[in-house]
TILUMMI-173513 format. One line per 3 residues: number of its first residue (from 1); their letters; for each residue x, y, z of C-alpha. Coordinates in nm, 4 decimals. Example, Ala and Ser with C-alpha at 12.3 -4.5 7.8 and 13.67 -1.06 7.14 Angstrom:
1) AS) 1.2300 -0.4500 0.7800  1.3670 -0.1060 0.7140
! end
This chain:
1) MQK) -0.0090 -0.0042 -0.0042  0.2781 0.2530 0.0986  0.4348 0.1460 -0.2545
4) KNA) 0.1330 0.2223 -0.4463  0.1012 0.5806 -0.2421  0.4638 0.6778 -0.3125
7) IIL) 0.3915 0.5979 -0.6981  0.0768 0.8003 -0.7089  0.2732 1.0848 -0.5393
10) TLA) 0.5332 1.0808 -0.7735  0.3094 1.0846 -1.0887  0.1246 1.4046 -0.9190
13) IVA) 0.4502 1.5721 -0.8729  0.5572 1.5026 -1.2275  0.2084 1.6205 -1.3508
16) ILI) 0.2253 1.9368 -1.1530  0.5898 2.0192 -1.3235  0.4823 1.9472 -1.6810
19) IGS) 0.1745 2.1775 -1.6290  0.3779 2.4366 -1.4904  0.6351 2.4312 -1.7747
22) LWF) 0.3748 2.4520 -2.0290  0.2041 2.7528 -1.8461  0.5158 2.9289 -1.8087
25) YFS) 0.6091 2.8690 -2.1728  0.2680 2.9735 -2.3133  0.2280 3.2948 -2.0880
28) GGN) 0.5288 3.4331 -2.2296  0.7798 3.3602 -1.9745  1.0264 3.2533 -2.2174
31) QSQ) 1.0361 3.6357 -2.4059  1.2722 3.8615 -2.2694  1.1419 4.2062 -2.2352
34) APV) 1.4991 4.3515 -2.2695  1.6669 4.4219 -2.6056  1.8439 4.1532 -2.7705
37) TTD) 2.2045 4.2224 -2.8203  2.4738 4.0530 -3.0430  2.8494 4.0152 -3.0526
40) GTT) 2.8650 4.3451 -3.2670  2.8598 4.1630 -3.5909  2.6119 4.0238 -3.8487
43) SLP) 2.5572 3.7025 -4.0015  2.6232 3.8722 -4.3500  2.8105 4.1657 -4.2698
46) FGN) 2.8274 4.4515 -4.5545  3.1486 4.4193 -4.7589  3.2413 4.0716 -4.6835
49) TPG) 2.9931 3.9191 -4.9385  3.0425 4.0990 -5.2694  2.8094 4.0718 -5.5488
52) NKT) 2.5238 3.9244 -5.3214  2.2304 4.0709 -5.1450  2.2723 4.1751 -4.7657
55) TAD) 2.0442 4.2684 -4.5078  2.1187 4.5918 -4.3096  2.1747 4.6155 -3.9406
58) NTG) 1.8399 4.7844 -3.7951  2.0015 5.0241 -3.5644  2.3729 5.0661 -3.6898
61) TGN) 2.5080 5.0932 -3.3581  2.8251 4.9259 -3.2361  2.6122 4.6933 -2.9992
64) NTI) 2.3784 4.5980 -3.2814  2.0962 4.6449 -3.0471  1.8108 4.4990 -3.2044
67) TPS) 1.4564 4.4934 -3.0292  1.1957 4.1834 -3.0746  0.9654 4.4128 -3.2940
70) QQT) 1.2596 4.4925 -3.5240  1.3357 4.1306 -3.5942  0.9972 4.0882 -3.7843
73) AGE) 1.0880 3.9912 -4.1385  1.0571 4.2559 -4.3948  0.9788 4.5388 -4.1567
76) VPQ) 1.2012 4.8454 -4.2429  1.2367 5.0740 -3.9337  1.1956 5.4686 -3.9766
79) LRQ) 1.5487 5.5208 -3.9097  1.7893 5.2421 -4.0613  2.1549 5.1983 -4.1513
82) IYS) 2.1850 5.1518 -4.4909  2.5429 5.0405 -4.5184  2.7849 5.0047 -4.2340
85) SPV) 3.1102 5.0383 -4.4198  3.2332 5.3791 -4.5402  3.0797 5.5411 -4.8394
88) SGA) 3.1980 5.8177 -5.0539  2.8625 5.9794 -5.1780  2.5246 5.8908 -5.2344
91) TIF) 2.2098 5.9896 -5.4396  1.8588 5.9364 -5.4437  1.5714 5.9292 -5.7009
94) IKD) 1.2441 5.7374 -5.8157  1.2289 5.5072 -6.0759  0.9165 5.3072 -6.1796
97) GII) 0.7275 5.4545 -5.8913  0.9944 5.3103 -5.6295  1.2482 5.5182 -5.4280
100) KIR) 1.5913 5.3887 -5.4850  1.9216 5.4833 -5.3062  2.2666 5.4343 -5.5047
103) FVD) 2.6075 5.4868 -5.3302  2.9607 5.3986 -5.3840  3.1737 5.1905 -5.1469
106) RST) 3.4474 5.3932 -5.0535  3.7200 5.1211 -5.0386  3.6336 4.9445 -5.3724
109) GNI) 3.4303 5.1932 -5.5989  3.1656 4.9264 -5.6555  2.8305 5.0730 -5.6870
112) QEA) 2.5526 4.9529 -5.4355  2.1800 5.0179 -5.4633  1.8894 4.9921 -5.1847
115) KTD) 1.5261 5.0536 -5.1730  1.3475 5.2428 -4.9172  1.0948 4.9883 -4.8680
118) SKE) 1.3471 4.6962 -4.8302  1.6650 4.6108 -4.5957  1.8545 4.4613 -4.9076
121) VLR) 2.1501 4.6041 -5.0717  2.2689 4.4895 -5.4076  2.5958 4.5800 -5.5681
124) ITN) 2.5399 4.6728 -5.9253  2.8490 4.7274 -6.0706  3.1883 4.5644 -6.0948
127) TTI) 3.4095 4.8313 -6.1856  3.6837 4.8543 -5.8958  3.8293 5.1981 -5.8214
130) PKI) 3.9990 5.1649 -5.5047  3.9979 5.4526 -5.2113  3.7186 5.6557 -5.3715
133) QES) 3.7195 5.9896 -5.1503  3.4570 6.1498 -5.2962  3.1480 6.0779 -5.5510
136) VWG) 2.9416 6.3595 -5.7230  2.6061 6.2231 -5.8703  2.4202 6.3437 -6.1795
139) ING) 2.0508 6.3110 -6.1788  1.8456 5.9918 -6.1548  2.1377 5.7864 -6.0393
142) SNL) 2.2754 5.7352 -6.3964  2.5907 5.8940 -6.3771  2.8705 6.0298 -6.1468
145) IMR) 3.2117 6.1543 -6.1195  3.4655 5.9383 -5.9021  3.7510 6.1241 -5.7490
148) YLD) 4.0617 5.9604 -5.5981  4.4299 5.9918 -5.5642  4.6300 5.8018 -5.8228
151) ENT) 4.9043 5.6320 -5.6573  5.1131 5.6073 -5.9689  5.1048 5.9774 -6.0556
154) NAI) 5.0025 6.1172 -5.7225  4.7670 6.3449 -5.8923  4.3722 6.3886 -5.8278
157) SSF) 4.1853 6.1765 -6.0880  3.8406 6.2230 -6.1746  3.6467 5.9512 -6.3506
160) SGK) 3.3323 6.0643 -6.4960  3.0998 5.7703 -6.6240  2.7493 5.6234 -6.6867
163) IKI) 2.6331 5.3047 -6.5248  2.5664 5.0727 -6.7989  2.3541 4.7654 -6.6938
166) SSS) 2.2604 4.5014 -6.8976  1.9283 4.3142 -6.8077  2.0313 4.0065 -6.9968
169) SSN) 2.3331 3.9778 -6.8284  2.3808 3.6159 -6.6478  2.6795 3.7291 -6.4458
172) EFL) 2.7164 3.7793 -6.0942  2.7495 4.1565 -6.1696  2.4589 4.3482 -6.3396
175) GEM) 2.6394 4.6489 -6.4861  2.9841 4.8505 -6.5168  3.1117 5.1943 -6.5234
178) IGG) 3.1807 5.3524 -6.8833  3.3331 5.6776 -6.9228  3.6658 5.9232 -6.9193
181) FLS) 3.8608 6.1505 -6.7060  3.8176 6.5251 -6.6619  4.0946 6.7753 -6.6124
184) PNA) 4.3560 6.6390 -6.3701  4.4135 6.7393 -6.0361  4.0824 6.9248 -5.9835
187) DSV) 4.0324 7.0721 -5.6196  3.6622 7.0242 -5.6840  3.4294 6.9044 -5.9332
190) VIN) 3.0360 6.9581 -5.9832  2.7738 6.8646 -6.1942  2.5251 7.1051 -6.3549
193) PAG) 2.1419 7.0173 -6.2779  2.0858 6.8868 -6.6452  2.3514 6.6386 -6.5747
196) DKA) 2.5352 6.6980 -6.9071  2.8338 6.9324 -6.8009  3.0805 6.9303 -6.5571
199) FAL) 3.2746 7.1976 -6.3975  3.6084 7.1490 -6.2587  3.8120 7.3917 -6.0321
202) IKK) 4.1919 7.3660 -6.0346  4.4721 7.5410 -5.8472  4.7282 7.7259 -6.0698
205) TDG) 5.0582 7.5324 -6.0552  5.2645 7.8247 -5.9340  5.0070 7.8746 -5.6373
208) NGS) 4.8460 8.2089 -5.7335  4.4946 8.1317 -5.7646  4.2929 7.8805 -5.9716
211) YGV) 4.0721 7.8372 -6.2639  3.7901 7.6722 -6.3702  3.6972 7.4239 -6.6890
214) ISS) 3.3518 7.3321 -6.7972  3.3220 7.0368 -7.0228  3.0519 6.7911 -7.1031
217) IDG) 3.0061 6.5043 -6.8973  3.2313 6.2687 -7.0543  3.5463 6.5237 -7.0207
220) MNK) 3.5093 6.6415 -7.3711  3.4471 7.0072 -7.5236  3.6625 7.1725 -7.2435
223) KQA) 3.6652 7.5347 -7.2195  3.8091 7.7583 -6.9657  3.5094 7.9828 -6.7718
226) FDS) 3.6846 8.1166 -6.4799  4.0007 8.2726 -6.3417  4.0547 8.4120 -5.9803
229) QIS) 4.3701 8.4998 -5.7580  4.2066 8.3112 -5.4864  4.2798 7.9356 -5.4996
232) SWI) 4.0395 7.7886 -5.2236  3.6774 7.7655 -5.3147  3.3687 7.5869 -5.2163
235) ISW) 3.1622 7.5325 -5.5337  2.8020 7.3996 -5.6161  2.5984 7.4120 -5.9188
238) PKN) 2.2116 7.4370 -5.8297  2.0848 7.6007 -6.1400  2.2308 7.5548 -6.4876
241) SII) 2.3359 7.8988 -6.5400  2.4735 7.9654 -6.1648  2.7696 7.8307 -6.0175
244) PFT) 2.8093 7.9760 -5.6744  3.1671 8.0284 -5.5295  3.2303 8.0621 -5.1656
247) TKP) 3.5577 8.1255 -4.9778  3.6788 7.8257 -4.7771  3.5345 7.8889 -4.4265
250) TFK) 3.7235 7.9550 -4.1074  3.6391 8.1363 -3.7870  3.9235 8.3328 -3.8435
253) NAG) 3.8331 8.5232 -4.1525  3.5320 8.6966 -4.3189  3.3794 8.4747 -4.6064
256) YTF) 3.2360 8.5759 -4.9105  3.0007 8.4260 -5.1763  2.9903 8.5236 -5.5233
259) FLN) 2.7812 8.3790 -5.8310  2.9362 8.2874 -6.1618  2.6809 8.3263 -6.4641
262) TDT) 2.7932 8.0607 -6.7107  2.5892 8.2278 -6.9732  2.7406 8.5650 -6.9308
265) NSF) 3.0747 8.4652 -6.7536  2.9876 8.7421 -6.5145  3.0964 8.6951 -6.1584
268) DRI) 2.8938 8.8843 -5.8845  2.9328 8.9059 -5.5017  2.6228 8.8009 -5.3240
271) LGN) 2.7075 8.7657 -4.9526  2.9815 8.8642 -4.7675  3.1764 8.9653 -4.4305
274) KYG) 3.0370 8.6489 -4.2535  3.2674 8.4800 -4.0404  3.3174 8.0942 -4.0658
277) LTV) 3.0563 8.1339 -4.3750  2.9065 7.8206 -4.5494  2.6017 7.8360 -4.7614
280) LVR) 2.3583 7.6491 -4.9238  2.1866 7.7863 -5.2376  1.8217 7.6840 -5.3558
283) KDA) 1.7906 7.5350 -5.6689  1.6476 7.8671 -5.8425  1.9231 8.0716 -5.7061
286) TSM) 1.7240 8.3283 -5.5781  1.7514 8.2206 -5.2162  1.9854 8.0769 -4.9786
289) IYS) 2.0642 7.9346 -4.6135  2.3833 8.0152 -4.4439  2.5974 7.9692 -4.1418
292) ESL) 2.8453 8.1746 -3.9599  3.0529 8.1548 -3.6439  2.9169 8.3606 -3.3561
295) RGS) 3.0389 8.3793 -3.0145  3.1919 8.0435 -3.0096  2.8818 7.8801 -3.1522
298) IRL) 2.6864 7.8595 -3.4962  2.4124 8.0810 -3.6176  2.1879 7.9581 -3.9401
301) SHY) 2.0206 8.2169 -4.1363  1.8275 8.2759 -4.4394  1.8857 8.5312 -4.7191
304) DIR) 1.6551 8.6003 -5.0105  1.8790 8.7316 -5.2710  1.5856 8.9056 -5.4807
307) NNN) 1.4661 9.1219 -5.2029  1.7834 9.1601 -4.9994  1.6212 9.0181 -4.6860
310) DKS) 1.8403 8.8481 -4.4233  1.6860 8.6564 -4.1364  1.8177 8.4781 -3.8590
313) LQV) 1.6680 8.1344 -3.8114  1.5470 7.9611 -3.4657  1.8179 7.6677 -3.4938
316) STF) 2.1963 7.6356 -3.4309  2.3391 7.4423 -3.7151  2.5509 7.4577 -4.0398
319) SDK) 2.4219 7.4871 -4.3702  2.6331 7.1511 -4.4465  2.3794 6.9959 -4.2295
322) CVW) 2.0755 7.0997 -4.4659  1.9055 7.0371 -4.7439  1.6336 7.2212 -4.9663
325) SNT) 1.2919 7.0590 -5.0070  1.2230 6.9274 -5.3700  0.8266 7.0080 -5.3265
328) DNN) 0.8265 7.3619 -5.1212  1.0611 7.6577 -5.2042  1.0515 7.7740 -4.8348
331) IIY) 1.1102 7.4329 -4.6575  1.4531 7.2937 -4.5566  1.5577 6.9889 -4.3512
334) CAV) 1.8240 6.9934 -4.1070  2.0493 6.7932 -3.8777  2.0570 7.0010 -3.5436
337) PKN) 2.3225 6.9331 -3.2934  2.1490 6.8460 -2.9581  2.4535 7.0219 -2.7803
340) IPT) 2.7025 7.2742 -2.9064  3.0310 7.3129 -2.6527  3.1760 7.6493 -2.7205
343) GSY) 3.4185 7.6157 -3.0042  3.6108 7.7583 -3.3209  3.3493 7.6956 -3.5752
346) PDS) 3.3329 7.5344 -3.8251  3.7337 7.4727 -3.8175  3.7160 7.2326 -3.5033
349) WYQ) 3.4052 7.0191 -3.6487  3.5841 7.0203 -3.9811  3.9160 6.8872 -3.8248
352) GIT) 3.7156 6.6535 -3.6308  3.8120 6.7989 -3.3032  3.4422 6.8362 -3.2248
355) SFS) 3.1760 6.6098 -3.3154  2.7752 6.6166 -3.2768  2.4789 6.4230 -3.2301
358) DNI) 2.1937 6.5441 -3.4332  1.8264 6.5448 -3.4359  1.6257 6.6095 -3.7677
361) WKI) 1.4054 6.9289 -3.8024  1.2004 7.0657 -4.0526  1.2238 7.4541 -4.0877
364) DVE) 0.9866 7.6906 -4.2811  1.2306 7.9689 -4.3770  0.9790 8.2202 -4.4707
367) KGT) 0.7378 8.1842 -4.1619  1.0505 8.1264 -3.9342  0.8672 7.8183 -3.7878
370) TNM) 1.0871 7.4871 -3.6829  0.9577 7.1257 -3.6017  1.1501 6.8362 -3.4948
373) LYE) 1.0802 6.5474 -3.7304  1.2893 6.2743 -3.5482  1.4796 6.2555 -3.2202
376) IGR) 1.7653 6.0157 -3.2808  1.8407 5.7905 -2.9889  1.4974 5.8142 -2.8361
379) SDS) 1.3795 5.4804 -2.9933  1.7342 5.3754 -3.1128  2.0612 5.4038 -2.9725
382) AEI) 2.2374 5.5727 -3.2793  2.4304 5.8872 -3.2294  2.5017 6.0674 -3.5879
385) DTV) 2.7058 6.3667 -3.6939  2.4955 6.4153 -3.9949  2.6333 6.5458 -4.3359
388) DLK) 2.5769 6.4623 -4.7100  2.1940 6.4989 -4.6725  1.9663 6.4009 -4.9878
391) LSP) 1.6153 6.4244 -5.0340  1.3961 6.2085 -5.2479  1.1870 6.3934 -5.5007
394) DDK) 0.8832 6.3515 -5.3034  1.0280 6.4606 -4.9815  0.9265 6.1257 -4.8189
397) YLV) 1.2852 5.9830 -4.7737  1.6086 6.1484 -4.6260  1.9525 5.9808 -4.6780
400) FTN) 2.2528 6.1021 -4.5101  2.6170 6.0003 -4.3851  2.7548 5.9910 -4.0555
403) KND) 3.0645 6.1761 -4.0256  3.2056 5.9702 -3.7793  3.2504 5.6513 -3.9591
406) LSL) 3.1011 5.7495 -4.3182  2.8333 5.4827 -4.2737  2.5051 5.5641 -4.4704
409) WGL) 2.1687 5.6132 -4.2999  1.8002 5.6513 -4.4082  1.5173 5.8052 -4.2752
412) RI) 1.1295 5.8038 -4.3717  0.9905 6.1245 -4.3093
! end
């Protein structure tokens, strides 16, 4: 009898344990509420599997922190790290109703492509040009200028090419770069909005100034269009007939902006006597935002060129951290530092002495209103010093580079 009771007791205990385990499992006791962390790598890290599709880390942080919701297959977070390896320039465009991002891997020169509705990144060219320092993109992601230091000649080379993709290709790679070289040793190169011309700014060999050469995008039909006793300029090309020139910024000296009219060859002063001056000209070249050094900090302002109206905006950031809207002439999107310690700007930032952690803001330059669109680090653990902002044609997606490690990021806005 005692043996029988012992067996019954044992079976009862086992049943209780089984029932308890099942209750614990189905009640969610096995699901951790804390973020899941990895060892700092992904199963398919970018750059390690050339020619294959890879999946971006959801956060892009050093810890690769991934919350359970972010692990859902196919889900693309609002802020994502598109590419963790260094890039040398990116562009964003719409093709067949899809927003696409193309960029250059800095170490290989291979062109990569991503979409805003997918985490996949695909290499689309096999043209290898090592150590690309800068990539200047034309319209619709079809052509670009790659700039690098030629180790054989020690000269700055600017290769201008078009992306040729063969839909019938059965190879691992889908396309290649076809093109030619622009003027050698160009200090800066820009492409016009139409995408059919390039302007190269070159320092004179005697060190006394600079000159500019306009050519077709393939480097042919060159003609000199500019000559100056100043050797260091920052240039852009927002409008087909206007190339803005700004003296290289420093907190020590007053800066000036001029417009070169390529139709009339006139060179007119637009803005000046601003210390640490950096500018971002609107596409119609009738308005600009600019930043300047101010008592150890930064001030961002808007200048209406037509009406000679100068107005300070209500945020402190560099014009380098902004982009003009493609749908509203009065709107800019800017990365604004959360904190700006007293310093010698923009010098200390350009030199890497000071780094920032930014949030993304939308600013109406006409009304002077500001609105923070995304607080980086609130729902993710990223800290990004934002540069090279590019906006999709419909203003729905923002692409930018983290200055700290040159990784590429995207934000759905």
